[in-house]
N, C-alpha and C positions, 0 to 999 in steps of 0.2 A: 794468468789471464789478462791481468792489467798490461803486461808489455805486450801481448798480442792486439788488444784494443788499441794501443797507440801505435804500433804499427798499422793496423789499418787506417787508422786516423790519417796517418803519414801518408800512404799510398792513395788516400782519397785525395788529401790536399795536393800532394804531387801532381795528379792528375789534372789539377787545373793550372799549375802553374805555366805549361806552355801558353795556354791563352791570355794568361795573365803577362807574359813575356812582353808581349804586342802593345801593352798599354802603359805597364811600369817598366822604367829602365833600371839596367843591371846597376847593383851599388857598386862603390869604389871598393876596391879589396883593400884590405888591411894587411900591412907589413908584418912579417914574421917576429920580430923583434919586440914589437911594442905589447903593452899590455892587452890582455885577451879581453874583448869587449863584444858585444853583439850589435853587426852592423845592420842598420834598418835603411832599407833603400829610401832614397829622397824621391818625393812625390812629383811627378811629372808637371810642368807648369802648364795650365791650361791655358790653349790660346785662344782668345776671344776672338770671334768672327767680326770683321769689318761692320761697322754700322753707318749708314748714309748721314751725314751731320744734317739734312735737311729732314730726315723722315724718323720718326720714333720707332723703336721696335714692337712689333707687334706681338701680343700677349701670348699668341700660340707658340711664336719661335723663343720668347722669354722661358715660358714653362719647360720647354721642352731641353733648352740647355742647362737650366737648373737640375731637371732630372736626371740628365747625363752626367753632371759633377757629383751628384750625390751618389750615382752608382759607381763611378770612378775611385771615389774615395772608399766606398765599402769593400771594393776587389783590392784597392791598395793594402786596406787594415789585413785583410783574409791572407795577402800574398805575405806580409811581413810576419805574421803569426806562425805561417807555415815553415818560412826560412829560419826563424828562430827554433820553431819545435826540431827541425831537421838539424841544425847545428848542436841543438843539446842533446839530443840522440847519439850525433856522433861524441859528443865529449863524454857522455856517460857510457859509453861503448856498447850501445844496444845496438848497433848497425857499424858497419867499418864505413871508412871515408869513401870507398870505391863504390859501394852499393848506394850511399847516399848521392854522390855525384852521378851516379846513373838515373837516379831518380829526377834529377834537377837539368831544367835546360841548361846548355852550355853559358848562357848571359849570367846566371843566378849560381854559378859553382864557386864564383870567387869568395864566397861567404864562407866556405869551407877551408880557405888558405891556412889559416892561422891557428886552426881546430888541434888540441892534443889530446886525443881519445884516451880515457882511464882505462883501466884494468876492469873486466867483468866483475860482477859481483853475483852472488846467488839471486839476489832480489832486485831488481832495478824498478825504482819508482818513476816512471815518467814524468815530465811536466804537465800540468793539468792543460788539456786543452781548451781554447777558447770556445766559448758557447756550447761544448758538450756537455750534454746531460748526464748526470750521476747515475750508476747501475741501481736498478730497482731489485728488491726481493722480491721473488714469486712465493706468495703464501700458500699457494696449492699445494706445493711439494716441497719438504723441509730442506733445505740445504742447497736448493737450486736458485740460481738467478737468471734473471732475464737478460738479453743480450743489451748492450748499451746500442742507444740509438744512433743511426748513420746521421754524420752531417754532410749535407749535399751542397756541394756549390755550383750554381746554375753556370752553364758555357752556353753562349750565344754563338752559334757559328757566324763566320763573315758574310756569308750570302744573305742570312737574316740581317744582320745588320746594314747590310748595304740596300735592301729592300725598305727597311724602315725610314733610313737616312732619305732615300728618293721618294718615298711616299710623302713624307714630312716637307720635303722640300716642294714637290708640287702643289699640296696644299696652300702652303705659306705663299709661294709665287701666285698662284691662282686668287687668293684673297688679297694679294697686294695690286693684283692686276685691276680686281673690281672696285677697291677702294682707293686705288691711284695715290697710296701713301709713298710707294716706292719710286714714283717719278719725281724728281727734284723741279719744281717750279710749276707743278701742275695743281690744278683747283680739285676739291674734293669732287667724289663722284656726284654726292647728293646736290649740288649747285645745277648741274645739268638736268634736273629734274622740276626747276623753278623757273618761271617766266614771269617777268613783269611788263605791266603795259600802263600807261596813264596818257593823259590829256590834260592841257590848259585851254580855257578859252577867254578871250577879254571881248565884250559885246558891246557896241553902242545900241540902244533902242529908242526910237521914238514911235509915240503912239499920238495918233492925228484923228479926232473925232468930228464926226460930220454935224453940220451946222443945224440940220433939222433933228437930231437927237432928241429923244424924251429925257426930261431931267431925270436926275440920278432916284431920289425919292420915290416918284411915278413910278418908274422902271422897277425897280425893286420890289414895291408894292403889288404889282400886276403878275410880275413873273417870278416872283420867290427867290430872286437872285440876291445875290450879296455884293454889288458892285459899289467902289467908293467914288468912282468918276465916270460920266458920260458926256461930258462937254469940254473939259479943258484939256487941251494939248500936253504931253508930259514927257520928258525925256530921262533916260535912266543910264547908268553904265553898270552892268553886270560881270559877273565871274563865275567860271565853272572851273571845278578842280577835280579830276578823278585818279586814283591810283589802286590800280588790282594786280593779284599775285594769284597764279595759278600753279599747281604742283603735282606731278605725275607720282603717286603713292606707289603702285604697281605699273605693271603693263595695263590693265584694264581700268583702274580706278584713280580718278583725281578729284582735287579739291580745289575749290577758289575762294577768294575774299576781294572784295573791293569797298574803297571809301571815297568818299566825295562831298562836296557842298551840296546844300538841299535843304530841305523842309520836313521836320517830323508830321506834319498836319497836311502836306500836300505830295501826293506820290509822282506828279507830272511837272514839277518845279524844281530842277537840279541847280539854279542859280543862286550866289549871293550879290544881292543888291550893293552896291559900294556908296559910302556915305552913311555908315552906323554908328557917327560919333566916336569913331576909330576902336569899337568894339571890337574883340576877336570874331574871328568866324566860326560857324557850327559845322564839324564835319561828322558826318554820318556814315554808317555802314548800309548799304545799297543792295550789297550780293553777298553770300555765304551758301556754299553749296557743296553739295558732292556728288559726281559725276562716273557712272559705271557705263563701260563701252565694252561689253562682252564681246562683241565683234564688230565688222564694219558695217553691219545691217543694223544693229540694235544698239539704242543707246538710251539711257535713263538717268534723270537727274532731279535731285531733291534739296529743298532748303528754302533759301532767298536766292531766286533763279533769274535769268534773264528770259525775256518775252520768247515764249518756245515756238510760236506759231510764222507761218510763212506770210508775208505781209510786202507786197508789192509798193504798196502807198501808206500812208499814215491817216487812213480813214477812218479807222476804227480805233487805233492804239497809237497814242502819243509815242515819239520815237524814244523818249526816256524812261517809259514805264518798267518796272521789275515786277515780280509776283512771288508770293510765298505759296508754297505746296510743291507738287512732284508733277513730273511731265515725262513720258518715253516715246520715243519714235523708233519707227521700223522702215528700213529703205532697200525695198526689195528691186533687183535687176530683170527685167522682161526680156532684153536683148541689148547688143551692141548700142543702141543708141537711145532706147527707151529706160527709163528708171522711173519707179513710185517711190511715195512717200507717205507716211501715216502717222501722225501726231495725235496723243491723247494727254489731256491734263485736268489735275484735280487741284484745284487753286482756293482755299480759304480766303475769303474777302473781310469777313467782320466775325470778329467771336465777341459775345455777350456772355457775362457770367450771371446765374441767377440773383437775385435779389430780395426782398419782402414785398417790394413794389413792383418787381418783373418777375416774378416766380418761374415761368417757363419760356423764356427766349429761345430763338432760334439762330442757329449760326448761319452766316452768308456765305454761299460758295459759287466758285464758276467750274462749270465742269464743260470742257469743251473737247471736239473732235474736228480734226482737219484731214483731208487725205488730197492726194492728187498724183499728177505725172510730171514727168519731164523728159521732153523729147529734143535730143542733139545729134541732128543728122552728120555734122561735122564741127570744124573748129570755129566756124563764123555765125553760126545760128543755133540760138538756143531758145526753147518755148516751154513755160511752167505754167500749169492750170491747177488750180484747186477749188475744193468746195470746203467747206465748214459749218459746224454748227454748235453756238456757243449759248450755254442754258446759265443764267444768272439766277441761283437760288435764292428765294426769302428778300428779295432787295425790295419789293413793292411794300408800301404802307399800309399797316392795318390801324384802321380808327380806334380810339379809346372813347369808348360808348358807355363803358361801366362807370358810375357816378361813385360807387364804393371804392375803387380801383383805378382812379385817373390816368396811372403810368402803366397800366397793364402791358402796352404795346409799344412803349416808348423804343425798345430794340427796333423796331423795324424803320426808325427814321435814319436815313445815311448818314455815315460819319463824315462824307465829304464829296462836294458837290462842284461844278463850276457852274454852268447855266445852259438852260435850255431846255431840260426835261420836265414833263407837265407835273404840277406837285400839287397838292391839297394840305389843308390844315387838318392834322391828325387829331386835335384836341376840339374839335367843333363840337359844340352843346355842353361842355364841362366847364367853361369857366377857366380852363388853364390858361398860360400864354400859348403863342402861335409854335406848334413843332410841324415842321413839314415832311411829309413823306412823299414818296413816288407815285403817282397815280398808276402806271403801267406796269405790266411784269415785262421781262425782258428775256426774249429767246431769239438769239440773231442769227439768221442763215446768210453766209458770206459767199460770193464767187469772186476768184482772184485769178489774175493773169500778168503773165510778164514774158515780154518778146526782147531779144537782146540780139543785135544783128552787128558784125564785127566786120564786114567786106571793107570797110574804109579802114582797115588797121592801118596805126594805130587808134585809131579814133573809132568809136562805137555809138550805136542808136540803141536806146531803152525805152521801152514803152511799157507803163504799168497800168492796169486797169483794176477797178474793184467796185463791187456792188454788196449793199447790205439791206436786209429786211426784218424787220423785227417780227417774227410769227407769232410771239407771245402776247400782242396786244390786242385785248376783248373788251370791246364797249361794254356788252353787257356787266362783265365781272368788274370793271370799273365803276359804272353806276351804282352796283349793289353795294361797293365800298366805300364811294366817296360821295355818292349821291349827285355826281355831275357827268353830263352827258359829251363825251369829247369827240373831236374830228380827228380821223385817224390819220397820222403823218408820222410814215414808220419807214419811209424810204430812203438811203442815201447812197452815193456813188462818186467816186473820183477817178481822174485821169491825169497822167503824167507823162512827160516827154522830157529826156535826157540827151543832152549830145556831147561828145566830148571823150577824154581819156576815161577809162573804166575804173581809174582811181588815180587821186591826187598823191603822188608820191615825191615829186621832184619840182625842181623850177621849171617854169612854163606848162605844166601840166594843166588843162583846164577843162571846166564843164560848164554848161550851159542848161538851163531847166525852167519848165513851164508848166502850172498844173491848174485844174479847176478842182474845186469839190462841192459836193451838195449835200446839205444832212438835214434832213426834216426833224421836228421837235423830241418825238419818240423813237427815231429810227436806232440809236444807241445809247449807251449808258453814259451820260455827258463825263462823269468822273474821270474817264481813262482816256479819251479824245485828245486831239492833237490841243496843246494850249495857245498856240500863235494867231491863227486864223480868227478874226473877230473876238479874241482875247479868250479864246476856248472855249469847249463845249459842242452842242449842237444847235439846230434852229439857225443855221447860217448857211451862206453861200457866197462863194467868191473865189479868188484867183491867187497865186503866188507865181512870181518870176523871178530871176535871179542868176548867178554866175559863182563859180569857185576857181580862183586860180593860183598855181604854186607858187611860191616866192623863194622856197629853200627844201632841201630835203626833210620830208614830214611836216614842213612850216607852210600854211595856206591862208588866203583872204576867202570870205565868201559874204557876198551881199544880196539880201532878198527882201522883195516889197510884197507885202500882204494887203490885199483890198477885199473887203467883206460887207454884206450886209445882212439884216435879220429877216427871216422868210416870213414869218409871221409874228402877230403881236405888235408891241410899241415900237416905234422906228428906233433901229441902231445901226451905224454905220463907223467902221474903225479901218483906218489905215496905218499900217506898221511897217516901219523900216527897220533891219536889223543888218548891222554890219560887224562880222565877226573876225577876230584874230586868233587862228587855231595852231596850236604846236602839239604834235604826238611824240609820244616819248615810250 
């Protein structure tokens, strides 16, 4: 029985030898006159695939090569064991040399060249088979033994091997192409998803005050402003630096951050005044957002975001204002020449934590909606119209009337103001220091339009018009909260004309512009309006005129002259000259 088991094992191993012959080379035959030894085939050297010197091997390809090497070693061990077993059986006379040669492929028959068979004996104990399990006694029937378990050598057809190799090859090539590690000298793929932008501006600014202006102490006492000068001309050099990065994370999601000069206390002043005892500048993060564009019509942005509203002029918003919060827009198409847009935003303005003295503060928010249409009948004419409503929640001051809780409504005082809005002392009658709050609520309705004409291409004409009305002004509510009767001054408008190139990109590109602005005291929230005309804020009327000229690619000069007067209250007139040297990169 043992001999029969050995023969069966030999047959099984011999069946795998044709497949092994393709992997393991035939052993070198031994000369008949030499000492009888078992000849083991030398393992075939594994040729390593060439690897590009400029590119590291990917993990998937390395793991596959290591796996193939391990399988090759296992097959070589099985082949060597099989050849040793066949040779031993021939030596012991269990099978003849002819039968053994018939079972082996021609390349492996040399292993039998120097074998001298022994005479057959009554009992032949074959050499133990590697990895073969011993026979087990069947306890259910005395004297019976279970059959020895068959050792199986897996055989992989050549067609299957070819399919596996081709599949691995295609996967590795696809990964190499997408990640660009197989292209010598190419940049990583992730760099294509990142865009950098920035600008640097050096400005000269001169402020020239009217001779008939009210002195600064009287002006601040009457208006509640906090000016430092109203009579003496002054000059400053200012620097603006901004560096931003946007990254496309997926096909629909992107992120962006931007750093720049500016003030943590002033949301509309991005400049650094030169002449600070050589102390270093302050660099702040003014944008940090996530943007999701699920389709061409929809877009959503959240975080510290750019101004999301359409604005043909800077009547309501300073050009450098950014917002906290989230905004979304929808841009439907009605025809080949008419498209629409709708933008909604929820923007927190001021958050106040509860304290024992102020147990129930209310957070201040801006909720805005703006919708409109854009008509473009051809390549030379474009007209854009929009209407918006901007509701500033909880920005009006609440007086502190409770003598036992004198700071109950301190949260309602604004954290930042320019000048122009009507204010009142929130602590009247309590003996506390003066704390100013806004007299009016602000719910601003806006109408905006922009007409662009390019019939004189490469030059164009752009006309921007904007109108605003504070429909949240309520005289009865103001009288009840403040005890003061105010005249309604809630209207604002601005017109702007620009002629020249559509943008300053290269040498000799130019633009010329002129504009006029009229903003009454409580038409807009003065904290976020333009900071240049009359020193910023509301209660101002005046004009701006200037021009821009390109002196190189993305390098240009701009000069502007502002001249403005206060509409109501103590006299104040300021003329301002700005000369800017701008570089974009």
